[in-house]
C-alpha positions in Angstrom: 6.4 -36.2 1.2 5.8 -32.6 2.1 3.5 -30.4 0.2 4.5 -27.1 -1.4 2.6 -25.2 1.4 4.6 -27.2 4.1 8.0 -26.5 2.1 7.0 -22.9 1.8 6.3 -22.4 5.5 9.5 -24.1 6.5 11.4 -21.8 4.2 9.6 -18.7 5.8 10.6 -20.0 9.2 14.1 -20.0 8.2 14.1 -16.9 6.6 12.4 -15.2 9.6 15.2 -16.8 12.1 18.0 -15.6 10.2 16.9 -12.2 8.6 14.0 -10.7 10.9 15.9 -7.6 11.1 15.7 -7.1 7.2 11.9 -8.0 7.5 11.5 -5.2 9.8 13.4 -2.8 7.7 11.1 -3.9 4.7 7.9 -3.4 6.8 9.1 0.2 8.1 10.2 1.1 4.4 6.9 0.0 3.0 5.0 2.4 5.7 7.2 5.2 4.9 6.6 4.9 1.3 2.8 4.7 1.7 2.6 7.6 4.2 4.9 9.6 1.6 2.7 8.8 -1.2 -0.3 10.1 0.7 1.6 13.3 1.6 2.8 13.8 -2.2 -0.9 13.6 -3.1 -2.2 15.9 -0.4 0.6 18.3 -1.5 -0.2 18.0 -5.2 -4.0 18.4 -4.6 -3.6 21.2 -2.6 -1.2 23.1 -4.9 -3.3 22.3 -7.9 -6.4 24.1 -6.5 -4.1 27.0 -5.0 -2.5 27.8 -8.4 -5.8 27.4 -10.3 -4.7 24.1 -12.2 -8.0 22.6 -11.1 -11.0 24.4 -9.6 -11.9 23.6 -6.0 -15.4 22.9 -6.5 -16.1 19.8 -8.2 -19.2 21.1 -10.3 -16.7 22.9 -12.3 -14.5 20.1 -13.3 -13.9 18.8 -16.8 -12.8 15.6 -18.2 -9.8 17.6 -19.2 -9.1 18.7 -15.5 -9.4 14.9 -14.4 -7.0 13.8 -17.1 -4.3 16.3 -16.5 -4.6 16.2 -12.6 -4.1 12.2 -12.8 -1.3 12.8 -15.4 0.7 15.3 -13.2 -0.2 13.4 -10.1 1.3 10.3 -11.4 4.4 12.1 -12.8 5.0 13.8 -9.1 4.4 10.2 -7.5 6.8 8.6 -9.7 9.4 11.4 -9.3 9.2 11.8 -5.5 8.2 8.2 -4.4 8.9 5.8 -7.3 12.5 6.5 -8.1 13.4 6.5 -4.3 11.6 3.3 -4.0 13.3 2.0 -7.1 16.7 3.2 -6.0 16.3 1.4 -2.5 15.1 -2.0 -4.0 18.2 -1.9 -6.2 20.3 -1.1 -3.3 18.7 -3.9 -1.2 19.1 -6.4 -4.0 22.9 -5.6 -4.5 24.0 -4.8 -1.0 22.0 -7.7 0.9 20.4 -10.3 -1.3 23.7 -10.8 -3.5 25.7 -11.3 -0.5 23.7 -14.0 0.7 25.3 -17.5 0.1 24.4 -18.8 -3.0 22.8 -22.0 -1.6 20.6 -20.0 0.7 19.2 -18.0 -2.2 18.4 -21.0 -4.0 16.8 -22.7 -1.1 14.4 -19.6 -0.9 13.7 -19.7 -4.4 12.9 -23.5 -4.4 11.0 -22.9 -1.1 8.9 -20.0 -3.1 10.0 -17.5 -0.4 8.2 -14.6 -2.3 5.3 -16.7 -3.6 4.4 -18.6 -6.4 3.4 -17.3 -9.9 -0.2 -17.0 -9.9 -2.5 -17.3 -13.2 -5.7 -15.8 -11.3 -7.3 -13.2 -13.6 -10.9 -13.0 -12.1 -10.5 -9.3 -10.7 -12.1 -9.3 -7.3 -11.9 -5.9 -6.0 -13.8 -5.6 -2.9 -11.6 -2.8 -1.6 -13.1 -0.3 -4.2 -16.6 -1.5 -3.1 -15.8 -1.1 0.7 -14.5 2.7 0.0 -17.5 3.5 -1.7 -19.7 2.1 1.2 -17.6 4.4 3.6 -17.8 7.2 1.4 -21.9 6.7 1.6 -21.5 6.5 5.5 -19.3 9.5 5.7 -21.5 11.9 3.4 -24.5 10.8 5.5 -22.7 11.2 8.9 -21.4 14.8 7.7 -24.9 15.9 6.8 -24.2 16.3 2.9 -26.8 13.6 2.0 -28.5 15.9 -0.2 -26.0 18.5 -1.0 -25.6 18.3 -4.7 -21.9 17.4 -5.8 -21.4 20.6 -7.5 -21.4 22.0 -4.0 -18.6 19.7 -2.7 -15.1 21.0 -2.7 -12.3 19.0 -3.7 -10.7 19.1 -0.4 -14.0 17.3 1.1 -13.5 14.5 -1.4 -9.9 14.1 -0.9 -10.0 14.2 3.0 -13.2 12.1 3.1 -11.8 9.5 1.0 -8.3 9.6 3.0 -10.2 9.0 6.3 -12.3 6.1 4.8 -8.9 4.4 3.6 -7.2 5.3 7.2 -10.3 3.8 9.1 -10.2 0.6 6.8 -6.5 0.4 7.5 -7.0 0.7 11.1 -10.0 -2.0 11.0 -8.3 -4.4 9.1 -4.5 -3.5 10.0 -4.8 -4.0 13.9 -5.9 -7.5 13.7 -3.4 -8.4 11.1 -0.6 -6.9 13.0 -1.4 -8.3 16.4 -2.1 -12.0 14.6 1.3 -11.3 12.5 3.2 -10.6 15.6 1.9 -13.5 17.7 2.4 -15.7 14.8 6.2 -14.6 14.6 6.6 -14.8 18.1 5.3 -18.3 18.4 7.2 -19.4 15.5 10.6 -18.0 16.9 10.0 -20.0 19.9 9.9 -23.4 18.0 12.9 -25.2 17.9 13.8 -26.3 14.3 
C-alpha cells in the first residue's frame, strides 16, 4: 500500500509531465507579481515623502504617520497588484483548470496536488529574524552603527531592507532553483 507522500509524488510527476508549460507560466507570473509589488512599494514610499504625506527623516515620524502610511500602502498594493492577480487566478481557473477532464481534476485532488490542509499553528517566523540580522550587518557595514535613528532617512531604511531581502532571496533562491531544475529534469526523464 502506498503512503500519502508516495501518492502525492506520483501526482506531481504526472502533473509536471502533462502541464509543465502551465507551471512555468505560474512561476513567471509569481515573479512578475512580486517585482510589481516591490515597485509599487518603492513608488508609494517615494511619493509619500515627496508630497509631504510622511516625513523623510524617521525621527519625525509619529504613530499616525505609520498607520496612515501602511493603510494607504495596502490600498495601493491591492489596487495595482492584488486585483490583477485575483483576475488572473480567476481566468486561469475558468480557462484552464475547468477545461481539464473531470477525472484528471479528481485525481489531482485525491493526490493532494496542492497540499494537505495543515493544522500547524506554532508560528515559527525565522525570516523576520534573518532580516533583522541582515539589517544589523548592513548598518554596521554602512558605518551608521552609532548614528541615531532620527538621522536616518526613510529611503535609507527602505533600500536597506530591500537589499537585505534581495540578498536573502539570492542566497536561498539560487540553490532552490538549481535543485528544483535538477529534480524536474531527473523526474521528466524517468519512465512512468
